[in-house]
N, C-alpha and C positions, 0 to 999 in steps of 0.2 A: 613586494616588501621593500621598504627603504633600507639602505645601508646606514647603520648608526655609527657615526664617526665622532670620537672624542678628539678634541684639538686643544692643545695648550697654548694660551694666548699671553702667558706671563711675560714674555720678552717685550710686549708692547710698553712696558713700564720704562724701557730704556730707549736710547736714541741710536740710530745706525741702520746698516743694511739688513740685519736680522729682524729688527722691528718692522722695517718696510715690507720685507718678505711676508712676515706673519700677518700684518694688516691686509695686504693686497690679496693674499690667499683667503683669509677668513671672510671678508665681505663678499667675495665671489662664491666661495663654497656654500655659504649660507643661503644663496639664491638657487642652488641646484636642487630640483625637485626630487631627484633620485636619492638624495642624501638627507639624513636627519642629523644635523650638527648639534653637538653638545660641547660647549666651550668651557674651559677652565681658565680663570684669571686670578692669580695669587700675587697680590701686591698691597702693601700697607701705605706706601708713599703716594702713588699715582692713581688718579681717578681712571675709570675705564674709558678709553678714548674713541671707541668705534660703536656703531649701532649694528648689533646682530642679536638673534634670538637665542634663548636657552643658554644663558651664561651663569655659571656658578662662580660667584666672586667671594674670595676669602682674603681678609685683611691680614696677610702673613708678612712679617718682616723679612727683608732680603736674606738675612742670615739663617732663617728657618726654611725658606723655600727649597733650597737644594738638599739639605740633609733630610727634610721631611720625605722627599720622594726618592732620593738616591741612597740614603743610609737606612732610614727607618722603614722605607718601602711600603708606605701606606697604600692599600689597594685603591686604584683610581676609581673603581666602581663605587666605593664608599663616598666619593666626592661628586661624581656626575651620573651615577647609575650605570646600568649595563650598556656596553657598546660592542660593536663588531670589530672595530679597528680603533686604536688610539695612536694619534700622530703627536709625538713628543717634540719638545722645544730644543733649543740649542744647548740647554744646560742640564736637563734632567731626563732620566729614564725610569719612570715609576713602574711599580708592580701592577700587572693587569692580566686578566684572563683572555683579553681580546688579542687579535693579531696586532703586531706592532710595526709602526712606520716611524722613522726619524729622519730629520734633515741635517746633513753636515754642510756647513757653510765654508769652513776652512780647517786646516790642521795646524794653525799657528802655535798652539801650546805644545805640540809635539815636535814640530820642525824647527821652531825658533822659540824655545822656552825662555830665552833671555829677554824677549819682548813682552812677556807676561809675568804677572806676580805669581809667587809660589802657590797661592791658594787656587788660582784659576787653573794652573797646570795640574794640580792635584785633583780638582773637580773633573776636569776633562779626561784624565787617565781613568778615573773611577767610572765615568759614564761610558768610555770606550769599551771597558771590560764588560759592562752590562750589555752594550750593543752587540759585541761579539757573541755573547752567550744567548741572547734572548730575541733580538730584533729580526723580524721577517723580511723587511725591505728597508734599504737605506737610499735616500735621495741625496745626490750630490749636485751642487748648483753649477758645476763645470766639469769638464773632462779632466782638467788639471787637478781639481780637488779629489776626484775619484782616484786618479793614479797615486796621488799623495797618500790618500787614505789606505789604499791597498798596500803601499810600501810600509806603513807603520802599524798595520793591524793584521789579524788573521781572518778577516771577513771574506766570505765567499764572493768572488767577483759577480757571480750570477744573482746575488742579492742586491746589487748596487745599480741604481738607475740614475742617469744624468738628465736633469730637467733644468733648463736655463731659466733665470729670472726674467722679469719684464721691465717695463719702464712706464711710469704714470703719464696719463694724458695731459696733466698740467705742465709737463715739460714740452714746450713747443716754441716755434719762432714767433716772437711778439712784435707788435708795431712800434715804430720809432717814438711815438709820444709816450707810451707806457715805459719804454726804456729810459727816455730822457727824464721823466718825472721821478723814477726810482733813483737814477744816477744823481739827480740834484738832491733828493731827500737824504740819501746815504753819503753824499759828498764824495762820490767816487771819481777817479781820474777819467779823462776821455778815453785813454787807452791803458789797459792793465792786463797782466797775466793773472789767471786764477789757479790756485792750488787748494786741495782739500786737506785740511789738517787732521790730526789724529794723535793718539797717545803714543809716546815713544818715538823711535826712529824709523818705523816701518814705512811711513809715507815719504821719507827722504826729503823733508822740507829744507834741511840745511843746504843740500846741494842745489835745490830749486832756488833758494834765496841767493846763493852764490852766482848762479846762472843769470838771474834777473839783474844782479848788480853789474855783471860784465856787460850785459845788454843795455843797461841804463833804462830799463822799463819797469814801471811800478808793479809790485806784486801784492795781491790780496790773498791771504790765507784764511780759509773759513775756520772758525773756532778760535782764531788768534787775533787777526786784524778786523774781523767782522763775524758776527754771530747771527746769520740769517735764519728766519723761521722757514718752515716747510713751504709756505706760500711765497716767500721771497726768493727761494733758490732758483726758480725759472728765470726771474728777473735778473739775478746775479749772473747766471750763465749767459743770458742774452746781452748783457753789457760788457762781458769780458772779451778780450782779444783772442784768447786761446785758453784751453784747459791744459795745464802742465801737471801730469799725473804719473811721474816716474817712480811709482811705489816699488818697494823691494819685494813685496809679496802681497797677493790678494787671492781670496777664494773665488771671487767673481769680478767685482769692479763696477758697481752700479753707476758711479759718476761718469764713466765713459759713455754709457748709453744715454744718460740724462743730458750730457753735453751734445752728443750727436743729434738728439731730437730738437735741441735748441739751435741747431745750425752752427755749432761752435767747433772749430778745428780742435783736434785732440792730439796731444803729445804724451805718449805713455811708454811703459817699459817693454822691451822685447823679451819678456819673461812670462812663462806660465799662463795664468788665466787672463792677464791683460792682453797678451798677444792673441790668445784664443778668442776673446770676446771682440776685440777691436779689429782683428784681421788686417787687411790692407787699407782700412778706412782711417786709420790714425798713423801719425808719424811715430815709428818705434825707435827708442833710444836705448843705449846702455845706461842704466840708471846710476851706475857707479862713476861714470865719466861726466863731469860737468860740461866738458866741451861738446859732448854728444847732445846734451840738452840745449846748449847754446846754438849749435848748428841747426837743430830742428826748428827752433824759433826763427832763426834767420831765413830758413827756407820759406816759411809762410809770409815773409815780408814781401815776396813776389805776389802780386795781386791775383794772378791766374792760379798759382799754387794754392793760395788761401781759399779761393772760390772752389777749386777742385776738391780740396780736403773737406770743406763744409758739405759739399754735395755727396761725397762718398759716405760721410757719416749719416746723412739723412736717408741714404739707401740702405746702409748696413743695419741701422736700427729697426728697420721694418721686419727683420728676422726674429725680433724679440717682442713678446707681449705677455702681460699677466694672464690674459684669457687662455693663451696657449699653455702657459705654465700650469694653470688650474686644470685644464682639460687633461694634460698628461699626468697630473697628480691623481685625478679621479680614476684614470686608467690603472694606476698603481693600486688604488683601493680595490677596484673591481677584480684585479688579478689575484688578490688575496682571498676573495670570498668564494 
């Protein structure tokens, strides 16, 4: 008998690490013969972006998606039929007779509510209460996220599993011609630092800009100075001199792995998940101190240090894969049956 898995894909309508996680898991889970996947996609604005079987698509406005499942608690079986396990998204915890699995990517709304709007904080508080009362297994994407979750909740630690995310095969070291053509097309400098933008102050971009100004090195911030497509991101990493990612908080930190796989030295924070994921393969800095960021960039000006850091990243990233993430997720499912 196949295990029937319900899986919420609605976060695919958005951009970011949660959507990447959802996509990478879904396409792989759909190919596992032991499972019968039944997907749910609730979005009015965005077309369904991936190819998987058995998808229930509902054109629901974003304002209705969360209250429909968290407040009104419509039975998930009414939408996708009977399932053995339902794997919920980053936003909702619907009512179901099945065993329940949910993934926690970070606890930003609880730990740093000032970085979130009031509505997001409210939604996550509501969802956490439902998780505490109803969920059979919680997947956290890092040990840091697990420990943070246990600090702000009453969840039994035995119900929490840490499963690392992976990195896509499209992120790789590219040839010089491909890099040059992209650099010319995008009018990029010969040498520049790369930073990953985001909403609010969490990504610490102001201090990164200050460090770049001191160093007199051009800085490119995604989402601000350039808006690359998913296809263009590997080319952008390959053209950069280094990834400067001294974020103040991350639940995982996918850009670290993406840069590693492209052979790019990484400078990141000596905090939480960033330190956990990068280990000694990145140069770790105090994100509050601009001088710490400046000194890390100056270190890789040494050609041998630069090469060593690039090599360390290529080795470290081999510990992470989406196939491994999926295999461990399937183990979680089997453990509940």
